[in-house]
C-alpha positions as CSV (number, residue, x, y, z in Angstrom):
1,M,0.0,0.0,0.0
2,G,2.9,2.4,0.8
3,Q,4.4,1.9,-2.6
4,V,1.1,2.7,-4.3
5,T,0.8,5.9,-2.1
6,D,4.3,6.9,-3.1
7,L,3.7,6.4,-6.8
8,A,0.5,8.5,-6.5
9,A,2.3,11.3,-4.8
10,F,5.1,11.2,-7.4
11,H,2.6,11.3,-10.3
12,S,0.9,14.3,-8.7
13,L,4.2,16.2,-9.1
14,L,4.0,15.7,-12.9
15,T,0.6,17.5,-13.1
16,P,0.5,21.2,-14.0
17,E,-0.3,22.0,-10.4
18,G,2.6,19.9,-9.2
19,Q,4.9,21.6,-11.7
20,D,3.8,25.0,-10.5
21,L,4.5,24.1,-6.9
22,L,8.0,22.8,-7.7
23,A,8.8,25.9,-9.6
24,A,7.7,28.1,-6.7
25,L,9.8,26.0,-4.3
26,R,13.0,26.2,-6.2
27,D,14.8,28.6,-4.0
28,Y,12.8,28.2,-0.8
29,D,14.6,28.1,2.6
30,P,14.2,24.7,4.4
31,A,14.5,26.5,7.7
32,Q,11.2,28.2,6.8
33,E,9.5,24.9,5.8
34,L,6.8,24.9,8.4
35,A,5.6,28.4,7.5
36,V,5.9,27.6,3.8
37,A,4.0,24.4,4.2
38,S,1.2,26.1,6.2
39,R,0.8,28.7,3.5
40,L,0.8,26.3,0.6
41,R,-1.7,23.9,2.2
42,R,-4.3,26.7,2.1
43,E,-4.1,26.7,-1.7
44,H,-3.1,23.1,-2.6
45,P,-3.9,19.5,-1.4
46,A,-1.8,18.6,1.7
47,E,-0.4,15.4,0.1
48,L,0.8,17.4,-3.0
49,V,2.5,20.0,-0.8
50,T,4.2,17.3,1.2
51,A,5.5,15.6,-1.9
52,A,6.6,18.9,-3.5
53,L,8.5,20.0,-0.4
54,A,10.3,16.6,-0.2
55,Q,11.2,16.8,-3.8
56,A,12.4,20.4,-3.4
57,R,14.7,19.3,-0.6
58,L,16.1,16.5,-2.7
59,R,16.7,18.8,-5.6
60,Q,18.7,21.2,-3.4
61,R,20.9,18.3,-2.3
62,A,21.3,17.0,-5.8
63,A,22.5,20.3,-7.2
64,A,26.1,19.5,-6.0
65,K,26.1,16.3,-8.0
66,F,24.2,17.2,-11.1
67,G,24.5,21.0,-11.2
68,P,21.6,23.4,-10.6
69,E,20.4,23.5,-14.2
70,D,19.7,19.8,-14.3
71,A,19.0,19.1,-10.7
72,Y,16.0,21.5,-10.6
73,R,14.4,19.8,-13.6
74,M,15.1,16.2,-12.3
75,Y,13.2,13.9,-9.9
76,F,14.8,12.1,-7.0
77,T,14.3,9.6,-4.3
78,P,16.3,9.9,-1.0
79,H,18.6,7.0,-1.9
80,G,18.7,8.2,-5.5
81,V,20.4,11.4,-4.4
82,E,22.8,9.6,-2.2
83,Q,23.8,6.8,-4.5
84,S,23.7,8.4,-7.9
85,T,26.9,9.0,-9.8
86,R,28.2,12.5,-9.9
87,A,27.4,14.0,-13.3
88,T,31.1,14.7,-14.1
89,V,32.1,11.1,-13.4
90,G,29.1,9.8,-15.4
91,A,30.1,11.9,-18.3
92,Y,33.7,10.8,-18.2
93,R,32.7,7.1,-18.1
94,A,30.2,7.6,-20.9
95,G,32.9,9.2,-23.0
96,R,35.2,6.2,-22.5
97,L,32.4,3.8,-23.7
98,R,31.7,6.1,-26.7
99,A,35.4,6.0,-27.6
100,L,35.3,2.2,-27.5
101,G,32.7,2.3,-30.2
102,V,29.8,1.5,-27.9
103,R,26.4,2.6,-29.3
104,S,24.0,0.8,-26.9
105,V,24.2,0.0,-23.2
106,A,22.1,-2.1,-20.9
107,D,22.2,-0.1,-17.6
108,L,21.4,-2.6,-14.9
109,C,20.4,-1.3,-11.4
110,S,19.9,2.1,-13.1
111,G,18.5,3.9,-10.1
112,I,17.0,7.3,-10.9
113,G,18.9,7.3,-14.2
114,G,22.0,9.5,-13.6
115,D,24.2,7.2,-15.6
116,A,21.6,6.6,-18.3
117,L,21.4,10.4,-18.8
118,A,25.2,10.7,-19.2
119,L,25.2,7.8,-21.6
120,A,22.4,9.3,-23.7
121,R,24.1,12.7,-23.8
122,A,27.1,10.9,-25.3
123,G,24.8,9.7,-28.1
124,I,24.5,6.1,-26.7
125,R,21.1,4.3,-26.7
126,V,20.3,3.0,-23.2
127,L,18.1,0.4,-21.6
128,A,17.7,1.5,-18.0
129,V,16.5,-1.3,-15.7
130,D,15.4,-1.0,-12.1
131,R,13.1,-3.3,-10.1
132,D,11.6,-0.6,-7.9
133,P,8.6,1.0,-9.5
134,L,9.0,4.4,-7.9
135,T,12.7,4.6,-8.8
136,A,11.9,3.5,-12.4
137,E,9.2,6.2,-12.6
138,A,11.8,8.8,-11.5
139,A,14.2,7.6,-14.1
140,R,11.5,7.8,-16.8
141,A,10.6,11.3,-15.7
142,N,14.2,12.4,-15.7
143,A,14.7,11.2,-19.3
144,A,11.6,13.2,-20.3
145,A,12.6,16.3,-18.3
146,L,16.0,16.4,-20.0
147,G,14.7,15.6,-23.5
148,L,16.3,12.2,-23.8
149,T,13.4,9.8,-24.2
150,D,14.4,8.9,-27.7
151,L,17.6,7.4,-26.4
152,I,16.5,6.0,-23.0
153,E,14.1,3.1,-22.5
154,V,13.2,2.5,-18.8
155,R,12.1,-0.9,-17.7
156,C,10.9,-1.9,-14.3
157,A,12.2,-5.5,-14.0
158,D,14.6,-7.9,-12.2
159,V,18.0,-7.4,-13.8
160,T,18.6,-11.1,-13.8
161,E,15.8,-11.5,-16.3
162,I,17.2,-9.1,-18.9
163,D,18.6,-10.3,-22.1
164,T,21.7,-8.1,-22.7
165,S,22.8,-9.7,-26.0
166,P,21.3,-7.0,-28.2
167,Y,23.5,-4.3,-26.5
168,D,27.2,-3.4,-27.2
169,A,27.9,-3.0,-23.4
170,V,26.7,-3.7,-20.0
171,F,26.9,-1.2,-17.1
172,V,26.2,-2.4,-13.5
173,D,26.0,-0.3,-10.4
174,P,25.2,-2.7,-7.5
175,A,23.8,-1.4,-4.3
176,R,26.5,-1.0,-1.6
177,R,24.3,-0.1,1.3
178,G,23.0,-2.4,4.2
179,G,19.4,-3.3,4.8
180,H,18.8,-4.9,1.5
181,S,18.3,-8.5,0.4
182,R,21.3,-10.0,-1.3
183,G,19.1,-11.6,-3.9
184,A,19.4,-10.3,-7.4
185,A,15.6,-9.7,-7.4
186,R,16.3,-6.9,-4.9
187,S,19.1,-5.3,-6.8
188,A,17.2,-2.4,-8.2
189,S,15.1,-1.5,-5.2
190,S,18.2,-1.2,-3.2
191,R,19.5,1.5,-5.6
192,G,16.7,4.0,-5.2
193,G,13.5,2.9,-3.5
194,G,14.0,5.3,-0.7
195,R,13.2,2.8,2.1
196,A,16.4,1.0,2.6
197,T,18.5,1.6,5.7
198,G,21.9,0.7,6.8
199,G,25.6,1.5,6.3
200,R,28.0,0.9,3.5
201,I,28.8,-2.7,2.5
202,F,32.4,-3.6,2.2
203,D,32.1,-7.2,1.1
204,P,31.6,-7.2,-2.7
205,E,29.6,-10.5,-2.4
206,A,27.2,-8.6,-0.1
207,Y,26.4,-6.1,-2.9
208,S,23.0,-6.4,-4.4
209,P,23.4,-8.1,-6.8
210,P,26.7,-9.7,-5.7
211,L,29.8,-8.7,-7.5
212,S,30.2,-12.2,-8.8
213,W,26.9,-11.9,-10.6
214,A,27.8,-8.6,-12.1
215,I,31.1,-10.0,-13.3
216,E,29.4,-12.8,-15.1
217,A,27.0,-10.3,-16.7
218,A,30.1,-8.3,-17.8
219,R,31.7,-11.3,-19.3
220,S,28.7,-11.9,-21.5
221,A,29.1,-8.6,-23.3
222,P,31.7,-7.2,-25.7
223,H,32.3,-4.3,-23.3
224,A,31.3,-3.7,-19.7
225,A,31.8,-1.3,-16.8
226,L,31.1,-2.3,-13.2
227,K,30.9,0.5,-10.7
228,I,32.3,-0.6,-7.3
229,A,33.5,0.8,-4.0
230,P,37.0,2.4,-4.2
231,G,38.1,0.3,-1.2
232,I,37.8,-3.0,-3.1
233,P,40.7,-5.3,-2.4
234,H,43.0,-5.5,-5.4
235,E,43.1,-9.3,-5.2
236,T,39.4,-9.5,-5.9
237,V,39.7,-7.8,-9.3
238,P,39.3,-10.4,-12.1
239,E,42.5,-10.9,-14.2
240,E,40.7,-9.9,-17.4
241,A,39.5,-6.6,-16.0
242,E,41.0,-3.2,-16.0
243,A,40.6,-1.4,-12.6
244,E,40.2,2.3,-12.6
245,W,40.0,4.6,-9.6
246,I,38.3,8.0,-10.2
247,S,38.6,11.1,-8.1
248,D,36.7,14.4,-8.7
249,G,38.1,17.6,-7.2
250,G,40.5,15.6,-5.1
251,D,37.8,13.3,-3.6
252,V,37.8,9.6,-4.6
253,K,34.4,8.9,-5.9
254,E,34.4,5.3,-7.2
255,A,36.3,2.4,-8.8
256,V,35.3,0.9,-12.1
257,L,36.0,-2.6,-13.5
258,W,36.3,-2.4,-17.2
259,F,35.9,-5.5,-19.5
260,G,37.1,-5.5,-23.1
261,T,39.7,-2.8,-22.6
262,A,43.1,-3.5,-21.0
263,P,43.2,-6.7,-19.0
264,G,45.1,-6.5,-15.7
265,A,45.8,-2.7,-16.0
266,R,45.5,-0.4,-13.0
267,R,44.6,3.2,-13.7
268,A,44.0,6.4,-11.7
269,T,42.0,9.2,-13.3
270,L,41.6,12.7,-11.9
271,L,38.7,14.9,-12.8
272,P,38.0,17.5,-13.9
273,S,41.4,17.6,-15.6
274,G,41.0,14.1,-17.0
275,A,44.7,13.3,-16.2
276,S,45.1,9.5,-16.2
277,L,48.0,7.5,-14.8
278,T,48.5,3.8,-15.7
279,G,50.5,1.4,-13.6
280,R,53.8,0.0,-14.9
281,G,54.3,-2.6,-12.3
282,L,57.1,-0.7,-10.5
283,P,58.5,-1.9,-7.1
284,D,57.7,0.1,-4.0
285,P,59.8,3.3,-3.8
286,Q,62.8,3.5,-1.4
287,V,62.5,5.3,1.9
288,R,64.7,8.4,2.1
289,K,65.2,11.4,4.3
290,V,62.7,14.3,4.1
291,G,63.7,16.6,1.3
292,R,62.7,20.2,0.6
293,Y,59.3,19.1,-0.8
294,L,56.6,16.8,0.3
295,Y,54.1,15.5,-2.2
296,E,50.6,14.3,-1.2
297,P,49.4,11.9,-3.9
298,D,45.7,12.1,-5.0
299,G,43.5,9.6,-3.4
300,A,42.8,7.8,-6.7
301,V,46.6,7.3,-7.1
302,I,46.8,5.8,-3.6
303,R,43.8,3.5,-4.1
304,A,45.2,2.3,-7.4
305,H,48.6,1.5,-5.8
306,L,50.4,3.9,-8.2
307,V,52.4,5.9,-5.7
308,A,55.6,4.3,-7.1
309,E,54.8,5.7,-10.5
310,V,54.4,9.2,-9.0
311,A,57.6,8.9,-7.0
312,E,59.6,7.9,-10.1
313,E,58.2,10.9,-12.0
314,L,59.3,13.2,-9.2
315,D,62.6,11.5,-8.6
316,G,61.5,11.0,-5.0
317,G,61.1,8.4,-2.3
318,L,58.8,7.7,0.6
319,V,59.1,9.2,4.1
320,D,58.2,5.8,5.5
321,E,57.6,2.4,3.9
322,T,54.0,2.4,5.1
323,I,53.1,6.0,4.4
324,A,51.9,7.4,1.0
325,Y,53.9,10.7,1.2
326,V,56.5,11.2,-1.4
327,T,59.5,13.5,-0.6
328,A,61.9,15.0,-3.1
329,D,64.5,17.8,-3.4
330,E,63.1,19.4,-6.5
331,L,59.7,20.9,-7.3
332,R,58.2,19.3,-10.3
333,P,54.7,19.9,-11.6
334,T,52.5,16.9,-11.6
335,P,48.7,16.5,-11.7
336,Y,48.9,13.4,-9.5
337,A,50.1,15.0,-6.3
338,T,49.9,18.3,-4.3
339,A,53.3,19.7,-3.5
340,Y,54.3,21.4,-0.2
341,E,57.5,23.1,0.8
342,I,58.7,21.7,4.1
343,T,60.0,24.3,6.6
344,D,60.4,22.2,9.7
345,E,60.8,18.5,10.7
346,L,60.2,17.8,14.4
347,P,59.7,14.8,16.6
348,F,56.1,14.5,17.6
349,N,55.5,16.8,20.5
350,L,52.4,18.8,20.9
351,K,53.9,21.2,23.4
352,K,56.7,22.1,21.1
353,L,54.3,22.5,18.2
354,K,52.1,24.8,20.3
355,A,55.1,27.0,21.2
356,L,56.3,27.1,17.6
357,L,52.9,28.1,16.3
358,R,52.7,30.9,18.9
359,E,56.1,32.1,18.1
360,R,55.2,32.4,14.4
361,E,51.8,33.9,15.0
362,I,49.9,31.1,13.3
363,G,46.2,31.7,13.3
364,T,45.2,29.3,10.5
365,L,46.5,25.7,10.8
366,T,45.8,23.0,8.2
367,V,46.2,19.6,9.7
368,K,47.0,16.6,7.5
369,K,47.7,13.1,8.8
370,R,48.8,9.7,7.8
371,G,49.9,7.1,10.4
372,S,48.7,9.3,13.3
373,A,45.8,8.8,15.7
374,V,45.5,12.5,16.5
375,E,42.3,14.1,15.4
376,P,42.8,17.4,13.4
377,E,39.9,19.3,15.2
378,E,41.2,18.3,18.6
379,L,44.7,19.3,17.7
380,R,43.6,22.7,16.5
381,R,41.6,23.2,19.7
382,K,44.6,22.4,21.9
383,M,46.9,24.8,19.9
384,K,44.8,27.8,20.8
385,L,45.7,29.5,17.6
386,K,46.2,33.2,17.4
387,G,47.8,35.3,14.7
388,R,47.6,36.3,11.0
389,N,49.8,33.7,9.5
390,A,49.0,30.2,8.2
391,T,50.8,26.9,7.9
392,T,50.2,23.2,7.3
393,V,51.3,20.5,9.7
394,F,51.7,16.8,8.6
395,L,51.3,14.3,11.4
396,T,53.0,11.2,10.2
397,R,55.8,8.8,10.6
398,V,59.3,9.3,9.1
399,A,61.4,6.1,9.0
400,G,59.1,4.6,11.6
401,A,59.3,7.6,14.1
402,P,56.2,9.8,14.9
403,T,57.0,13.1,13.2
404,M,55.6,16.6,12.6
405,L,56.4,18.2,9.3
406,L,55.5,21.9,8.8
407,G,55.2,23.4,5.4
408,R,53.1,25.4,3.0
409,P,51.8,24.9,-0.6
410,A,54.8,25.0,-2.9
411,Q,55.2,27.7,-5.5
412,A,57.7,27.6,-8.3
413,G,60.4,30.1,-8.0
414,R,60.0,30.8,-4.3
415,D,63.2,30.7,-2.2
416,R,63.4,29.5,1.4
417,P,62.8,32.2,4.0
């Protein structure tokens, strides 16, 4: 009964009255929701106002992923907002498929259609499959709202019952949240039904559908892409798959297993630049003393186990064999790591750090850590910062010893003070 009610409420948003309400709520302040709801319920049915307010909140949340222009035309479920692919990542992945010659894709566990939209905008015909009726309706409405119905067919069905043979490629985005059945029949509702609860799932076989099913579906197609959690153990990646870790704006967003591309390859791709680093099977870098510069590799580089490739490019080494910080004597531009000029190397001692920050009138402290249990916010509170200067402190290990490294973002041509 609840699903029927949800569908009726969703369909009410597609009526002229619902559309007018959504347009009026585009820039409303959620802090004023009670007053706004009371006013609107004097002019519209209460159920419609409730549905419109909920959708307006979801659109505001979705703007960060899809951009305001698209988000305020699209339709979402709570889990659809949370689990959808960021538009920039979806566009990049669609571009790779297009470059492979893919012209049609079976998008299994399609959710509210974020990936289907990106694929269609790349000129690829899409079958979007989701078992949850409400989620499928949202995907259908999104295709219509963005003028892509000619390229997107939405089907409410169990993904295990779909014949993917007519399509050039398969794309699967399994649910990675708890509270869902592991059965493939639950795969789609777990993507976007809005009722599921629970935390992230780290065991790939606990995905819905399990990763093993998705891999078999991938093997049946000329090309395939499986979206997975970036923390997937490397040993679980099939030998015939290329594994790619993708970051956007410095944040690791996902990993993708590609089939029909470069078997066994490991790649890190950084958006929005599109810089892509492929592994060459290098041994771990040597540990060396801290040089003038410290490089913090992008998270996708670290997840892809490509720190050695970056260290070779920088003619650098590690500060510790277990820590992904690269140190070097020269400043070299690289898209794969952020460079800092190191001004101080001190044994870990918070009292000494506090005294040094006070002496240098540091009022803004950026705290970065690897291999340290200290919490950045707690550290800043204890430092009692005061002053007009800024610095960065790295709490880490150097050759096994707890160490504090102070520095600042590196700039070419700047001499030491």
